[in-house]
N, C-alpha and C positions, 0 to 999 in steps of 0.2 A: 681414335687416339691409340698411341703405341703402334704396333705393326698390325695391319688389318687381319692377317692370318696367324698372328703370334700365339694366340691362345690355343690354336690347333697344332702348332709346331713345337711349342716348348712346354715342359712340365713345371709345375710349381716347385720351387726350391726355397727353403728357409735357412737362415744361418745355423751353423753348428753350435754345439755347446760343449763346455768342458765336461768330462766324465763326472757323474754325480759323486763318486767316491773321492775324487780329487778336489772338487769345488767346495765340499762341505768343510774343508779345513781353512777356508778363507771367507771373508765378507765382501769380496769383490763381485762385480757383475761378471757373468760367465758366458755370455753369448760371444760367438766367434763371427765377426762380420764377414759378409760375402765380398768377394772381389768385385771391382767396378764392372768388369765384363759380365759377370753373372747378374748383377743388379740391373744392368742394361737389358738383359734378356728378360728379367722379371717385369720390367717396365713395358717391354714389348707385348706381354700377355694381355695388357689392358685393351679390350676390344672396343671398336666404335659402335657401342650398343644403342646409340640413339637417345635413350632415356637412362642416364646413369643413376641407378638407385643408390649407389654407394654414398652419395653426398646429400641424400634427401633429409635424413635426420628426423624421423617422426616415430611416434610410439605406435606399435602394432601389438595387440594382445598384451599391453602393459610393458613391452620391452622395446628398446631402441632398435630401429631398423635404419641403417645408414648412419652417416656421421652427423651428430648433433650440432657441430659448429660449421657444417656445410663446407668442409674442405674441398678444394677444387681438384679432386683426386685424378680424374682423367687428364687434366692439363699437366700436372707435374709428373705423372707417369710418362706421358708423351715426351716431356722435356728431358727426363732421365734417359729414356730410350734414345733420344737424339744427342745425348751428351751435354746438354745445356743445364748444368747443375746449378749455376748461380741464378739463372732465371727460374729454375724449379724452386729454389729457396724463397725467392720473392713471392711466388704464387702460394707457397706453403704458409708464409708469415702473413699473408693477406687475410686469412681467416683464423689462424691458430697462433696465439701469442707464445705458446710453449710446446712446440712439437717434440722437443727432447723429452718431455714428460709423457705425453700421450704415446709417443713412439716406443716407450718402455712399459708403461703400466696400463694402457687402455686395452680392454678386451677386444677391440676392433669390430664394433657393430657394422662398420663399413664393409668388412670382408663377408659378414653374414648376408649382406644385401648385394654383393657383387654379382653381376649378371653372368659372368663366367662360372661362378659357383652354382648356378642353377642346375647345371648338368655335368659339372666337373669340379676341379679344385679352384677356389677363388684366387685372384691376384694377391700377391704378398704386399698389400697396401701398407700395413703397419711397419714392416721392415724397410720399405722404401722411404717412408716418412722419416724414420729414425736416421737412415743413411744420409738423407738430404741435409738435415739440420746438423748432424755430427760433422759432416764435411764442411758445412758453413762455418762452424767454430774452428775447425782445423785449418781452414784456408784463410781465416781472419776476415771473412765477409761479414760477420756479425759483430758490430761495434755500436757503442752508445749513439743514439740519435736524439738530439735535444729538441724540445718543442720549439716551433717557429715563432710562437707568440704566447704571451701569458695573459690570462683573463683577470687575475687578481682574486678569483674565487677559491675558497679553501674547502677541501673535502676530506673527511675522516673516514677511513675504512677499518672496521673492527674485524680482525681475523686475517691471517696471511696465508691461508690455504690457496688452492688453485682459483677459487672464485674471487677471493680478495685480491690476489696478485693480478689476475686478468682485468678486473675492474680498475685497479690502480694504474695499470699500464695504459689502458684506453683513456682514462681521464687525464693522465699526464700528457698523453699525446695531444689531447684537446686543449692543453695549456693551463689546466687548473693546478693549484698547489695541493698535492696529495700527501697525506700522512697515514701510514698503516700502523695500527696498534696490534701487538701480539703478546699474549700473556706468558708464553713460553720463552725460553732463553735464546731461541733461534727462530729465524723467519722460515716459513714454509708450511706450517700447519701439518696436515697428514702427509704431505710430500716429504717433510723432514723426519717426522717421528712416527707416522702411522704405517709407513712402507719400509721394510728392511733395506739395508744398504745394498745387499746383493741383487735386489730387484730394481732399485733406483739409487745409484750412487749419490751421496750427499754433496759431493763435489760438483755434480751436475746441477743440483738445486742451487747451491751457493753461487755458482757461476752466473746463473740467470738473475739471482737476487742482487749480486754485485752490479750487473749490467743495469738493472732497473734503478739502483741507487745512483749510479753514474749519470743516469738520465734525469735525475732530479727528484725521485720519490724519496720521502723521508720515512725511515723505518724506526719504530720504537718497540723494543722488546721488554719483557718482564713487567708489563703494565696491563692489568685487567680492568676493563671498563666496568663500572659499578662497584668496584672495590678499591683499586688504587687511584682511579679517576672517576669522579661521579658523572652520571649521565648529564646532569645539568651543566657541569663544566664543559663537557664535550660539545653539547649543542650550542653553547654560548660562544665557543671558539671557532666553529665551522659553519659554513653556509649549507652544507649537506652532510649527512652521515649514511654510510652504507654498512649494514650488518651482514657479515660473512663469517660468522662464528662456527658454522657447521652444526651437524646433528650429533652431538658428542655425549648424549646421555645413553649409557649402555643398557641393553636389555639384560635382565638378571634371570637367574634360575632358582626360584625360591622353593627348594625341596628340602626334605629333612637332611640336616647336617651342613647346611649352607654356611653356618657360622664357623666351621672348622678352619684352622689355619692351613694355608697352602692352596686356597681356591682364589683365583684372581681373574679379573677382566683381561681379555686379550690385549686391549690397548695399553693397559698398564705394563704388561709384560713386554710388548713390542717397544713402547716408548722408552722404558728404562734401559732396555738392551741397547738401543741405538744411541741414546744419550751417553751411556757409559762407554760405548765404542768410540764415539766422537771425542769425548772428554779425555779418555785415558787408555784407549785400546783395551778396555775391560779391566784395567788394573785397579780401578777404584772400588770394585766390588759392589757397586750401587745397583746392579741389575738383579733380577730375580734368578737365582742360580737353580738350574735343573740338573747339574752334574750328577751322574749316576742315579738319577731318579726315573721312576716310571711316570710318564706324562700322559694325561688324557686331555685332548682338545675336543670340546663340545661345540659343534657347529661346523658347517662347511664354508663354502665361499672363499674369496681371496684372503680374508683375514685368518681363517682357519689354516689355510695353506701356509701363510707367512709364519704362523705360530709353529707349525710342524718343522719348517725349515730352520727357524731360529732356534728351537729346542735342540735340533740335531747339532747345530754349530756350537751350542753351549754344552754339548757332550751328555745328553740325556741317556739313560739306560735303555729306554724304549719309548715309543710314542704311538698312540692310537687316537684316531679321529672318529668321533661318533656323529652320525648323521641320522636324523629321524625320517628323512625322506628316502624314497627308493633310488637305486642307482639309475642314472639316465641311460637311454639307449645309445648304441654306437653310431646310429645314423638318424637322419630326420624321419619322423613319423608322419603319417597322413594328416594328423591334426596340427602339424608344425611346418607348414609349407614355406618355401622361399617367397618373399624376402624377409620373413620373420627371423628374429634371432634364433639360430639353431640350438635347440635344447638337446644337446648330445653330451655324452660323457667326455670330460676333459681331465686328463691326468697332468696336473701342473708340476712345477719344479719341486715343491715340497714332497709331494707323493712319489715322484720319481726318485728322489734322494732316499726317502724312507724305505722304498721297495728294494733299492739296491743295497742299502745298509743292513736291513733286517730280514730281507728275503720275502716280504709280503707287503701288499698295499695296506697302508695304515687305516684306510677308511672302513668303518663298519656301518652299513646302511640299515635302515628300518630299525634303529635302536634308540630307545628312549631311556633317559636317566631317571631312576626311581628315588635313590637317596645316596648321600655320601656317608661313608663309614670312617670313623676316626679312631685313633689310638688313645691310650690313657693320658697322653699329654695334650690332647686337643688338636692333633695334626691329622689331616686327611691321610688315609692309608689305602682306601679302596672306594670303588663306586659300584653300586648295584644297578644293573640295567635289565631291560626287558625288550624283547623283540615285539614289533608292532606290524600291523597291516592297515592299509587305508581303505575306507569304504565311504559311501555317500550317505548322508543323513536324509530325512524326509524332505528337507528344504533344498537338497541338491548340493550342499556343501560337503567338503571332505573332512572326515574325522579319523583319528587314529584309534585302533582297537588293540589292546594288549593280547598277545598270544599266550595262553596258559602254559605253564611249565617251561617257559623260555628265559627265565631270570638267570642272570650270571653275576658274579662278583669279579671285578677286574681290579688288579693292583693299581694304585694311583697315589704317588707322593706329591704330585702337583697337578692341579686341574685348571685349565684355561678356558674361559667362557668366551666363545666367538659367535655370539648370537645376534649380532647386529645392534642397531641403535633405535631408540624410541622417539628421538627428537632432540631439539636444542635444550640446553640447560636454562635455568631461570636466572634470577639475580638481575642482570642487566636488562632483560626484557621486561621484568616486573617494574623496575625503576622507571623505565621509559613509558610504561603503560601500553605496551605493544599487544595487540589482539592476536590470538592464535586460532588456527583452524581446528577441525575435529581430530586431526592427527597430532596436535600440539605444536606443529610448525608455525612459523611466523605467517600470519594471514596477510596476503598482499593482493592488490588488484592485478588480475590476469594480464600478463604481457607489459605491465607498467612498473612492477617491482616496488610500488609504493606501499607503505604501511598506513595505519590509521593515524600516525603521528606525522604532521607536516614536516617535510624536509628529511625524513628518515626512510631509507630504502632497505631492501633485503635481497640477498641473492645466495645461490648455492644450496648446500644441504640444509642450512637453517631455514630456507624457504620451501624447498621441495622435498625434504627428507633425504635419507641416506641414498646416495647415488654414485655415479661414475665420475672420475676426474674430468672427463670430456664434457659432461653435463655441467659441472661446476664452472669450467671455462666459458661455456656457452652462456650461463647465467650471469657471470661476471661481466662479460662483454655487453650483454643486453641491458643489464642494470646501469652500466656506465653510459650507454646511449640515453637512457631515460633521465639520469642525473644531469647530463649535459644539456638536455632539452629543458629540464626544470630550471637550471641556472641561467641559460642563455636565450631561451625562447625557441631555439631550433638547434639542430645538431647535424654534423657531417660524419659522425661515427657510424 
């Protein structure tokens, strides 16, 4: 695939970005696309490796290796190299309902498993994917495609994140009447409100939602199942129900001073910021203001990075990100061989911006939070931290040990908790009588996405726990296949 010797002749090249100090004054995406000639060269780097690990999509050491939705990566790399962009788009859409999302926010486990990357720099798979679908929309190649037949079966999907949308798209293609319920005021789930606009423009999300609506999918917003609509009503009106509500119960930090004002969950901060931006360009003041405040973000990962970048755009005085784990190495270590996901240090856009603005990386590693300190009015004004080191307990597990004399007090007028999620919320699940697994996720039969309630299926983070957008799309597609088989006795999905 590509040019046989391309990986030897050409170097990896990724799109440029606007300077951090310029882009922090706006909420727009800041990548500068590569020219077609350069993209063709990047496609040429895809070697004829015999066994393309890039699209295997399996878990190794608990992490994704290769593409979970099994994108036909070598094929569309080759088509881009040969200038057949429309054919490349067809191959891309064959496995991925929403490449414009994954091309922007997926961490690219495909590149971690790229054979070229075994001894050099991997192919720029993610950027080529994004370029293909963006060109498809620009050229008018992506238009509504109506189902060729209708089965008369009705399916309800609860939740409009990537799992719910992928499931809805597939079931609509199969000819079923699909209705998607969303409790928020806009469709998209975490794609709409969990990811900031500069990382995933909401016009890009709405464009795909509008396309799905034009193809016949019915979207209902501001309706929470179990509250605005009872689960009995839902089940009586539909032949099958798919639960795609996500793992939205945030992990808390119950230390002294947690009750102080000014301590918020990261998703509340991100959601209110994006909602205010979309509703009024931040004129309504309904977001959590951090203007001229010292902000502490507790937790790493993508959510922590998004909080850092959002706080900067809301004109915070300073921002520090606390991480209890050690800094990752700059290159693969012997215990992290290819094709595992490379556990190496990544400086994402939020850290880049903070470093440029304040002169230092905002991350403080091996730092645990001891307590929050408040003022006389009950507002948080500082956080007490302590440095830790990690060691193994007698059972072989890792434990953190505080380093004596390392306590510090850091100013903090706003604290954002980006500590991940513990599972799905209750309410609807209790009403349905859904069984849960030991991690509190919806318990379902392996590979069949069925729950203990007949006709009720589950997919995405609600079933597997907090994960990547690409895993959610995979789950939605697979659940749709099982629902179609349940309704029709067989399936071609």
